[in-house]
C-alpha positions in Angstrom: -2.7 -119.7 4.9 -4.6 -122.8 3.6 -5.9 -120.8 0.7 -2.5 -119.7 -0.2 -1.1 -123.2 0.0 -4.1 -124.6 -2.1 -3.5 -121.9 -4.6 0.2 -122.7 -4.9 -0.6 -126.4 -5.2 -3.1 -125.6 -7.9 -0.7 -123.4 -9.8 2.0 -126.0 -9.6 -0.3 -128.7 -10.9 -1.2 -126.4 -13.8 2.5 -125.7 -14.5 3.3 -129.4 -14.5 0.4 -130.1 -16.8 1.5 -127.3 -19.2 5.1 -128.6 -19.1 3.8 -132.1 -20.0 1.7 -130.6 -22.9 4.8 -128.7 -24.1 7.0 -131.8 -24.0 4.4 -133.8 -25.9 4.1 -131.0 -28.5 7.9 -130.9 -28.8 8.1 -134.6 -29.2 5.4 -134.5 -31.8 7.1 -131.7 -33.6 10.4 -133.6 -33.6 8.7 -136.8 -34.9 6.9 -134.8 -37.6 10.1 -133.1 -38.7 12.0 -136.5 -38.8 9.1 -138.0 -40.8 9.2 -135.2 -43.2 12.9 -135.5 -43.6 12.9 -139.3 -44.0 10.2 -139.1 -46.8 12.9 -137.7 -49.1 14.8 -140.5 -50.9 18.0 -138.3 -51.0 17.8 -137.8 -47.3 17.4 -141.5 -46.8 20.4 -142.1 -49.0 22.4 -139.8 -46.7 21.4 -141.8 -43.6 18.1 -140.3 -42.4 16.5 -143.6 -41.5 15.2 -145.4 -38.4 13.5 -143.9 -35.4 13.4 -140.2 -34.7 16.0 -138.8 -32.3 14.7 -138.5 -28.8 16.1 -135.0 -28.0 16.5 -131.8 -30.0 20.3 -132.0 -29.5 20.3 -135.6 -31.0 18.3 -134.2 -34.0 20.7 -131.4 -34.4 23.6 -133.9 -34.4 21.9 -136.1 -36.9 21.3 -133.2 -39.2 24.9 -132.2 -39.0 25.9 -135.8 -39.9 23.6 -135.6 -42.9 25.2 -132.2 -43.9 28.7 -133.7 -43.6 27.7 -136.7 -45.8 26.1 -134.5 -48.5 29.2 -133.6 -50.5 30.2 -137.3 -50.8 26.7 -138.2 -51.9 26.6 -135.3 -54.4 29.9 -136.5 -55.8 28.6 -140.1 -56.1 25.5 -138.8 -57.9 27.6 -136.7 -60.3 29.9 -139.6 -61.0 26.9 -141.9 -61.8 25.4 -139.3 -64.0 28.6 -138.8 -65.9 29.1 -142.5 -66.3 25.4 -142.8 -67.7 26.0 -139.8 -70.0 29.2 -141.3 -71.4 27.5 -144.6 -71.9 24.7 -142.9 -73.7 27.1 -140.9 -75.8 29.0 -144.1 -76.8 25.8 -145.8 -77.8 24.8 -142.7 -79.8 28.2 -142.7 -81.6 27.9 -146.4 -82.3 24.3 -145.9 -83.7 25.5 -143.1 -85.9 28.3 -145.3 -87.4 25.9 -148.1 -87.8 23.4 -145.9 -89.6 26.1 -144.6 -91.9 27.1 -148.1 -92.7 23.5 -149.0 -93.5 23.2 -145.9 -95.7 26.3 -147.1 -97.6 24.7 -150.5 -98.0 21.5 -148.8 -99.3 23.5 -146.8 -101.7 25.3 -149.9 -103.0 22.0 -151.7 -103.4 20.5 -148.8 -105.3 23.5 -148.6 -107.6 23.4 -152.4 -108.2 19.7 -152.1 -109.1 20.4 -149.3 -111.5 23.1 -151.4 -113.2 20.7 -154.3 -113.5 18.0 -152.1 -115.0 20.6 -150.8 -117.5 21.7 -154.3 -118.4 18.0 -155.4 -118.7 17.3 -152.5 -121.0 20.4 -152.8 -123.2 20.8 -156.6 -123.3 17.9 -158.7 -122.1 19.7 -161.9 -123.0 22.7 -161.0 -120.8 20.2 -160.0 -118.0 18.5 -163.4 -118.1 21.9 -165.1 -118.1 23.0 -163.1 -115.0 19.7 -163.8 -113.2 20.1 -167.5 -113.8 23.7 -167.3 -112.6 22.6 -165.4 -109.4 19.9 -168.0 -108.7 22.4 -170.9 -109.1 24.8 -169.1 -106.7 22.0 -168.6 -104.2 21.1 -172.2 -104.4 24.7 -173.3 -103.9 25.1 -171.0 -100.9 22.0 -172.5 -99.3 23.3 -176.0 -99.8 26.7 -175.0 -98.3 25.0 -173.4 -95.3 22.8 -176.5 -94.9 25.8 -178.8 -94.9 27.7 -176.6 -92.5 24.8 -176.6 -90.1 24.5 -180.4 -90.1 27.0 -182.3 -87.9 29.7 -184.0 -89.9 30.0 -187.7 -89.0 32.7 -189.7 -90.7 31.4 -193.1 -91.9 34.1 -194.9 -89.8 33.2 -193.0 -86.7 30.8 -194.4 -84.2 29.4 -192.3 -81.4 30.4 -193.7 -78.1 28.0 -192.9 -75.3 30.6 -192.1 -72.7 32.5 -195.4 -73.2 36.3 -195.3 -73.6 38.0 -197.6 -75.9 
């Protein structure tokens, strides 16, 4: 009878040890699964953060919550993508219009240069007269811009340094 009891005690100890190993392995597997899940930025955005759930049932509940949040997150991503696409499309259209304007300016400049070459070839005196006129106009424009940039102070005005009169 003692042998049978010892054998049963030994079997029970082995069973308990095996149960503990199985529980540790299950906990390690849950932790590894949770770590794998939380490495994904999209899963973290859905709420897969923090400590791993303690039980398989808790893990299943958390996964169901993530699945429930997925359509809302997908909609938010799609909305953001659409907004960025529309912004890019607007910038592209603006750049296309701006490029067309610049091409128009270039065409105008080329046409003006052709006119000036023609004038220079047909009437050198007129060309020289026009060149002097343009130089005078440019000088006057610079003077006007310089005067506009300088603060205008009337001779009768005095600057008060915060003093009221």
